[in-house]
Legacy VTK file of the C-alpha trace (Angstrom):
# vtk DataFile Version 3.0
C-alpha trace
ASCII
DATASET POLYDATA
POINTS 503 float
0.292 0.349 -0.174
1.114 3.271 -0.565
2.707 5.512 2.183
0.792 8.013 3.257
1.703 11.854 3.126
2.648 13.234 6.270
0.276 16.825 6.381
-0.785 16.909 10.318
1.710 18.537 11.729
1.156 21.862 9.545
-2.645 21.301 9.305
-2.625 21.141 13.405
-0.278 24.301 13.577
-2.901 25.530 11.499
-5.671 24.716 12.954
-4.132 26.049 16.537
-3.291 29.373 15.074
-6.810 29.736 14.159
-8.384 28.179 17.029
-6.941 30.998 19.303
-8.077 33.340 16.625
-11.521 32.434 16.508
-12.161 32.277 20.179
-10.926 35.594 20.573
-12.626 36.623 17.065
-14.600 39.317 18.215
-10.995 41.351 20.307
-9.133 40.856 17.467
-8.480 41.435 13.871
-7.443 39.495 10.825
-4.191 41.836 10.845
-3.144 40.076 13.686
-2.562 36.799 12.132
0.089 37.190 9.773
3.247 37.640 12.131
2.157 35.062 14.473
1.566 32.620 11.704
5.059 32.940 10.398
6.951 32.538 13.963
4.811 28.843 14.441
5.538 27.925 10.571
8.620 28.675 11.066
9.354 26.791 14.107
7.917 24.033 12.476
9.959 23.955 9.846
12.759 24.231 11.960
11.864 21.478 14.449
10.502 18.900 11.827
13.953 19.437 9.525
16.249 19.095 12.206
13.989 15.613 13.400
14.764 14.264 10.129
17.782 14.619 9.837
18.285 12.840 13.260
15.608 9.592 12.433
15.034 10.292 8.613
11.667 9.004 8.681
8.475 11.628 7.304
5.725 9.503 9.933
7.417 9.046 12.831
8.866 12.725 13.041
5.412 13.586 12.286
3.897 12.551 15.136
6.461 14.018 17.362
5.967 17.304 15.914
2.326 17.404 16.218
2.471 15.915 19.934
5.042 18.947 20.446
2.398 21.817 19.028
-0.412 20.198 20.909
1.388 19.878 23.807
2.572 23.885 23.121
-0.561 25.061 22.316
-2.271 23.573 25.603
0.009 24.101 28.052
-1.341 27.594 29.004
-5.359 26.639 29.136
-3.431 23.269 31.437
-1.652 25.882 33.783
-4.920 28.101 34.364
-7.574 25.215 34.903
-5.302 23.704 37.354
-4.703 27.167 39.333
-8.152 28.179 39.115
-9.849 24.195 39.745
-8.307 23.473 43.103
-6.624 20.481 42.267
-4.519 19.949 44.997
-3.845 15.937 44.737
-0.432 17.537 43.813
1.300 20.812 43.634
1.801 21.592 39.968
0.149 24.697 39.107
3.726 25.934 39.248
5.584 26.366 36.097
8.777 24.511 37.681
6.399 21.276 38.489
3.933 21.642 35.378
6.613 21.876 32.546
8.798 18.627 33.658
5.403 16.909 32.902
4.989 18.337 29.660
8.435 16.851 28.933
7.512 13.546 30.051
4.582 13.445 28.388
6.260 14.711 25.281
9.180 12.057 25.651
6.946 8.996 26.353
4.662 9.325 23.350
8.251 10.421 21.271
9.544 6.999 22.769
6.358 4.923 21.793
5.677 6.294 17.883
9.559 5.536 17.680
8.668 1.848 19.019
6.240 1.966 16.046
7.796 3.649 13.604
7.103 1.011 10.767
3.772 0.677 11.323
2.620 4.293 11.909
0.777 4.057 8.236
-2.612 3.848 9.960
-1.949 6.495 12.400
-0.717 9.130 10.117
-3.521 8.586 7.788
-5.882 9.283 10.930
-3.642 12.266 12.095
-4.302 13.734 8.826
-7.875 13.430 8.666
-8.457 14.280 11.715
-6.674 17.542 11.201
-8.247 18.133 8.285
-11.481 17.636 9.808
-10.301 20.651 12.588
-9.138 23.011 10.333
-12.761 22.460 8.552
-14.322 23.119 11.928
-12.190 26.298 13.083
-12.928 27.483 9.755
-16.945 26.999 9.734
-16.507 28.959 13.151
-14.904 31.854 12.164
-17.046 32.262 8.750
-20.309 31.321 10.751
-19.222 34.706 13.038
-18.894 36.704 9.848
-22.141 35.481 8.395
-24.152 35.479 11.555
-22.642 36.892 14.836
-20.522 39.666 13.730
-22.977 42.662 15.517
-23.773 45.329 13.267
-22.121 48.702 14.544
-24.933 50.554 13.539
-27.461 48.433 16.225
-27.554 51.131 18.746
-30.643 52.978 18.871
-31.384 56.214 19.361
-33.607 56.165 22.631
-31.495 58.058 24.657
-31.135 61.528 22.560
-34.532 62.828 24.208
-35.265 66.473 23.092
-31.904 66.784 22.031
-31.643 70.945 21.198
-28.222 71.759 20.433
-26.531 75.016 20.631
-23.466 74.397 18.986
-24.598 76.473 15.467
-23.603 79.464 17.648
-20.395 78.421 18.544
-17.905 79.272 16.161
-14.877 77.110 17.520
-16.443 74.567 19.670
-13.776 72.483 22.149
-11.926 69.627 21.939
-13.359 66.505 24.010
-10.945 64.229 25.966
-11.876 61.108 27.275
-9.389 59.468 29.268
-10.092 56.501 31.308
-6.910 55.016 33.285
-7.923 51.234 33.811
-8.229 50.631 37.508
-7.808 53.750 39.028
-9.497 53.887 42.177
-10.968 56.497 44.166
-9.301 58.255 46.685
-11.125 56.957 49.795
-10.233 53.523 48.045
-6.627 53.961 48.816
-7.194 55.971 52.093
-9.368 52.967 53.136
-7.528 50.093 51.643
-4.314 50.564 50.757
-3.014 53.574 53.355
-2.262 56.379 51.150
-3.841 58.391 49.083
-3.412 61.122 45.864
-4.653 64.169 47.545
-1.378 65.974 45.047
-2.801 64.860 42.031
-6.438 65.314 42.475
-5.069 69.400 44.263
-3.251 69.340 40.772
-6.000 68.444 38.596
-8.275 71.293 41.157
-5.820 73.339 40.209
-6.011 73.137 36.276
-10.120 73.449 37.098
-11.203 69.917 37.092
-14.522 68.813 39.301
-13.254 66.132 41.426
-16.691 63.954 41.936
-16.371 63.164 45.097
-16.114 59.186 46.109
-17.430 58.146 42.457
-18.265 54.727 42.058
-18.313 52.908 38.925
-21.533 51.583 37.310
-20.243 47.903 36.370
-17.684 45.772 37.874
-15.761 45.489 34.667
-13.867 47.029 31.619
-16.104 45.773 29.223
-19.725 46.503 31.069
-17.674 50.176 32.139
-17.041 51.432 28.858
-20.091 50.161 26.960
-22.208 52.365 29.405
-20.286 55.333 30.364
-19.995 55.458 26.244
-23.684 54.985 24.798
-24.494 56.999 28.510
-27.010 54.141 29.440
-27.428 50.671 31.411
-27.119 47.777 29.622
-29.617 45.548 28.891
-28.267 42.234 27.647
-27.668 38.932 29.357
-24.785 37.948 30.004
-25.284 34.516 28.718
-26.358 35.414 25.423
-24.193 34.298 22.645
-21.673 36.762 21.026
-21.737 38.898 24.513
-18.297 40.303 23.889
-19.104 41.033 20.588
-21.775 42.969 21.577
-20.097 45.106 24.246
-16.922 45.629 21.896
-19.540 47.518 18.738
-21.099 49.467 21.882
-17.899 50.853 23.015
-16.644 51.308 18.933
-19.851 52.819 17.483
-21.127 54.805 20.649
-23.457 56.870 21.075
-20.787 59.817 22.176
-19.136 59.467 19.181
-21.753 59.455 16.959
-22.758 62.524 18.862
-19.872 64.358 18.099
-19.197 63.317 14.586
-22.796 64.329 13.840
-21.319 67.731 14.814
-18.300 68.374 12.740
-16.012 66.160 15.060
-12.914 64.073 14.207
-12.326 61.146 16.193
-9.238 60.390 17.479
-8.110 56.768 18.721
-5.003 56.516 20.844
-4.341 53.000 20.275
-4.741 51.154 23.751
-3.608 47.877 23.105
-6.974 46.095 24.330
-9.293 44.651 21.731
-12.251 47.762 21.091
-9.960 50.940 22.657
-7.426 49.283 19.854
-9.012 49.415 16.743
-11.940 50.714 15.446
-13.036 51.589 11.864
-14.858 54.333 12.462
-11.994 56.571 13.957
-10.538 59.304 11.298
-7.218 59.275 13.098
-5.654 55.940 14.588
-2.842 56.791 16.484
0.120 53.666 17.265
1.887 53.889 20.075
3.970 50.845 19.677
4.155 46.839 18.859
1.882 45.636 21.949
-0.862 43.254 20.506
-3.748 41.737 22.588
-3.398 38.402 20.284
0.203 37.802 20.911
-0.130 38.895 24.686
-2.924 36.207 24.503
-0.849 33.831 22.743
2.052 34.605 25.421
-0.531 33.510 28.396
-2.120 30.216 26.453
1.070 28.449 25.084
4.018 27.464 26.253
5.549 30.605 26.233
4.249 31.474 29.404
7.163 29.409 31.248
9.640 31.730 29.451
8.095 34.603 32.062
9.837 32.887 34.636
13.132 34.465 33.384
13.530 38.123 33.981
15.440 38.839 30.644
12.663 37.181 28.657
10.563 39.829 30.418
12.317 42.374 29.572
12.812 41.558 26.132
9.104 40.855 25.622
7.641 43.991 27.785
6.280 45.556 24.243
3.309 46.382 26.990
5.648 48.815 28.993
6.599 50.718 25.881
3.270 50.939 24.696
2.263 52.878 27.455
5.313 54.957 27.482
4.378 55.655 23.678
0.618 56.707 24.615
1.639 58.971 27.115
4.035 60.643 24.655
1.796 60.833 21.830
-1.064 62.526 24.481
0.991 65.080 24.029
1.487 65.696 20.361
-2.658 65.943 19.898
-2.408 69.823 19.012
-1.162 68.194 15.672
-4.648 66.719 15.051
-7.148 69.221 13.613
-10.125 70.599 16.460
-12.944 69.555 17.112
-11.736 66.644 17.776
-13.050 63.656 19.844
-9.858 62.027 21.242
-10.490 58.493 23.422
-7.637 57.084 25.103
-8.311 53.642 27.032
-4.690 53.377 29.096
-4.330 49.951 30.615
-2.708 51.154 33.555
-2.434 51.468 37.181
-4.101 48.192 36.176
-1.272 44.770 36.377
0.748 43.679 34.871
3.057 46.086 37.571
5.653 47.324 35.107
6.421 50.629 36.608
8.110 51.683 39.600
7.201 55.386 40.722
9.430 57.174 38.381
9.066 54.921 35.716
11.418 52.187 36.380
11.390 49.094 34.502
9.851 46.799 36.961
9.731 43.206 36.310
6.382 41.412 38.074
5.878 37.450 39.073
3.643 37.282 35.555
3.149 39.604 32.566
-0.869 38.709 32.311
-3.300 41.522 32.147
-6.268 39.165 33.036
-4.777 37.618 35.869
-6.824 38.154 39.491
-3.433 37.522 41.284
-1.954 40.594 42.305
1.338 41.742 43.796
2.092 43.544 46.880
0.462 46.739 47.158
3.405 48.503 46.685
3.408 47.403 43.811
0.022 48.960 42.647
0.393 52.189 44.471
4.528 52.646 42.693
2.339 52.167 39.274
-0.346 54.848 40.685
2.254 57.018 41.440
4.075 56.556 37.676
1.098 57.773 36.135
-0.292 60.313 38.022
3.284 61.992 36.974
2.633 61.351 33.902
-1.078 62.488 33.487
-0.120 65.706 35.169
3.125 66.160 31.633
-0.120 65.770 29.202
-2.259 67.705 30.940
-0.368 70.142 30.786
0.446 69.581 27.338
-3.152 69.630 26.325
-4.338 73.181 28.426
-1.347 74.642 26.914
-1.432 73.661 23.224
-5.463 74.195 22.798
-6.732 77.551 21.428
-9.421 77.003 23.760
-9.763 75.194 26.992
-10.754 71.875 26.134
-13.433 69.186 27.771
-11.674 66.669 29.645
-12.421 63.441 31.567
-10.422 61.311 33.597
-11.871 58.054 35.118
-11.259 54.884 36.158
-13.190 52.208 34.314
-13.774 49.961 37.733
-11.800 49.788 40.854
-9.088 47.461 42.170
-9.378 44.289 44.355
-7.371 42.615 47.068
-9.624 39.061 47.372
-10.615 36.834 44.277
-13.760 37.744 42.371
-15.904 34.980 44.165
-15.374 36.692 47.412
-18.132 39.115 46.675
-18.312 40.643 50.064
-19.357 44.388 50.930
-15.703 44.703 51.721
-14.814 44.204 48.319
-17.512 45.650 46.301
-16.594 49.034 48.113
-12.930 48.578 46.973
-13.562 47.197 43.917
-16.471 49.882 42.636
-14.471 53.326 43.529
-13.038 55.085 41.244
-11.473 58.667 40.078
-14.023 60.371 38.050
-12.998 64.115 37.368
-14.200 66.288 34.684
-12.863 69.670 33.086
-15.672 71.961 31.706
-14.972 74.627 31.074
-17.062 77.796 32.267
-19.371 75.561 34.442
-19.276 75.655 38.138
-18.247 72.603 40.526
-22.477 72.524 41.390
-23.530 72.117 38.388
-21.642 68.880 37.874
-22.564 67.587 41.107
-24.741 64.897 39.389
-22.217 63.090 37.433
-21.209 61.062 40.480
-20.973 57.722 38.334
-19.589 57.551 34.838
-23.347 56.899 33.016
-24.382 60.580 33.638
-20.614 62.015 32.492
-21.408 62.925 29.133
-25.110 63.467 29.659
-24.295 65.905 32.141
-21.380 67.183 29.433
-23.480 67.626 26.592
-26.325 69.698 28.196
-23.783 72.085 29.159
-21.525 72.432 26.566
-24.320 71.521 23.844
-27.287 72.360 24.917
-28.817 68.632 25.058
-31.416 67.863 27.372
-30.649 64.173 28.425
-31.690 63.296 31.803
-29.687 62.396 34.523
-30.107 58.985 34.866
-30.314 57.421 38.860
-27.042 56.588 39.924
-27.029 52.378 39.733
-23.990 50.114 41.196
-23.918 46.323 39.072
-21.939 43.262 39.671
-21.025 40.374 37.602
-20.151 37.586 39.863
-19.089 35.286 37.125
-22.010 32.448 38.032
-25.143 34.811 37.578
-26.004 35.224 34.015
-27.861 38.581 34.736
-26.154 41.946 36.603
-26.639 41.988 40.118
-27.901 45.446 41.702
-25.251 45.883 44.421
-25.667 49.894 44.818
-26.732 49.765 48.343
-23.879 47.325 49.318
-21.720 49.919 47.736
-22.779 52.977 48.640
-23.829 51.626 52.403
-22.075 52.818 55.095
LINES 1 504
503 0 1 2 3 4 5 6 7 8 9 10 11 12 13 14 15 16 17 18 19 20 21 22 23 24 25 26 27 28 29 30 31 32 33 34 35 36 37 38 39 40 41 42 43 44 45 46 47 48 49 50 51 52 53 54 55 56 57 58 59 60 61 62 63 64 65 66 67 68 69 70 71 72 73 74 75 76 77 78 79 80 81 82 83 84 85 86 87 88 89 90 91 92 93 94 95 96 97 98 99 100 101 102 103 104 105 106 107 108 109 110 111 112 113 114 115 116 117 118 119 120 121 122 123 124 125 126 127 128 129 130 131 132 133 134 135 136 137 138 139 140 141 142 143 144 145 146 147 148 149 150 151 152 153 154 155 156 157 158 159 160 161 162 163 164 165 166 167 168 169 170 171 172 173 174 175 176 177 178 179 180 181 182 183 184 185 186 187 188 189 190 191 192 193 194 195 196 197 198 199 200 201 202 203 204 205 206 207 208 209 210 211 212 213 214 215 216 217 218 219 220 221 222 223 224 225 226 227 228 229 230 231 232 233 234 235 236 237 238 239 240 241 242 243 244 245 246 247 248 249 250 251 252 253 254 255 256 257 258 259 260 261 262 263 264 265 266 267 268 269 270 271 272 273 274 275 276 277 278 279 280 281 282 283 284 285 286 287 288 289 290 291 292 293 294 295 296 297 298 299 300 301 302 303 304 305 306 307 308 309 310 311 312 313 314 315 316 317 318 319 320 321 322 323 324 325 326 327 328 329 330 331 332 333 334 335 336 337 338 339 340 341 342 343 344 345 346 347 348 349 350 351 352 353 354 355 356 357 358 359 360 361 362 363 364 365 366 367 368 369 370 371 372 373 374 375 376 377 378 379 380 381 382 383 384 385 386 387 388 389 390 391 392 393 394 395 396 397 398 399 400 401 402 403 404 405 406 407 408 409 410 411 412 413 414 415 416 417 418 419 420 421 422 423 424 425 426 427 428 429 430 431 432 433 434 435 436 437 438 439 440 441 442 443 444 445 446 447 448 449 450 451 452 453 454 455 456 457 458 459 460 461 462 463 464 465 466 467 468 469 470 471 472 473 474 475 476 477 478 479 480 481 482 483 484 485 486 487 488 489 490 491 492 493 494 495 496 497 498 499 500 501 502
């Protein structure tokens, strides 16, 4: 019988790359694929070529290569599963224990394949067929999403546009509008109550520049992907947490927000300062997209879900691969060049700090944490968080000074946290945890408007309602302040307003 061709290593590599893409499809774009694909296929070719020089057997080396690819792409998932599911029979959640187990499994499979190296025809045919099926399946997933699940970004209704009367026509030069989100930036009360420190100096600076600091402000939601859709659309969310393409809906609401629509309809250009995170990193509706570095969320996910995560144990690797740090620095630098873009403009800048990983010292020193996962629920000592806040404060002072100095007229600026920090696991939704998690910085610069007129901006859902009412003569209703929590168990948002605001 004719010997079967060995296609499965390349097919499984294709499947592995597309599987990661398909399961993050609402957060990434096809532009993310070429670079990691080139790296993976180059690695497969080098590895397979080396093994062929040693064993001179296509079927044997094909099995070994496919096994290594499987181990490479499953390692991060296995590590995360063990870490979060209380598997305590063996303490294998540490890389120093799990990685040798993976190496041992690869060697065992390779040994058995070597023992059967002259009778692998049937197994090779099976692997070829199985990997073809997997590739077709994942292509089908991507196609299904593109045809049926991808949100229409024009879906957002206009129910919030209640009796809008626009005074913009009387303004010859409307002010620029800046919305600056500092991810996981807490309220001063949170820092005093939970971290035994404060940001009085930064808040005093903002007040001197004319900002109104919302006293003890809280977020409407506990996660970025609920907080930003709410604030950018000036409304509470109505979707169920278990609906299909939930993340796609959240991304669409951020990318085609009512705030952006409102300002674009009034002649504003939309300037997006790339964050490196999904919906605030790319937006086809932006008139200007400001590149700040090479950080890619897709590559970050690949690093965290593959065997590459093991290399984060070594400081040298962390330093070399810390593109997120360079990206944050680039964002601060680019924010001090906004005068080059035409006015009036709406600038959206979502900084992924002071959220972990904690990679900045108080003066911007390069700090290498134990892990670089943006999505990690394990925090380092409080001092690292405070140091990163201090760095952010220093950079934000420079940014605010530059914006004010280079603007033809005083702009509208909102500097806001999307949610607060947490010292405990999400499953422990105690009152103490909720108060910490929801407390945020909320600072508004609205020239010509006294502070007492902005006191209704207690939560972000009302920020732009108030801004548009005062700056554009709109008539948006001020909504009741509510706090909703997603504990990742219930498929509905839990109203925790009384628990967050209670004594």
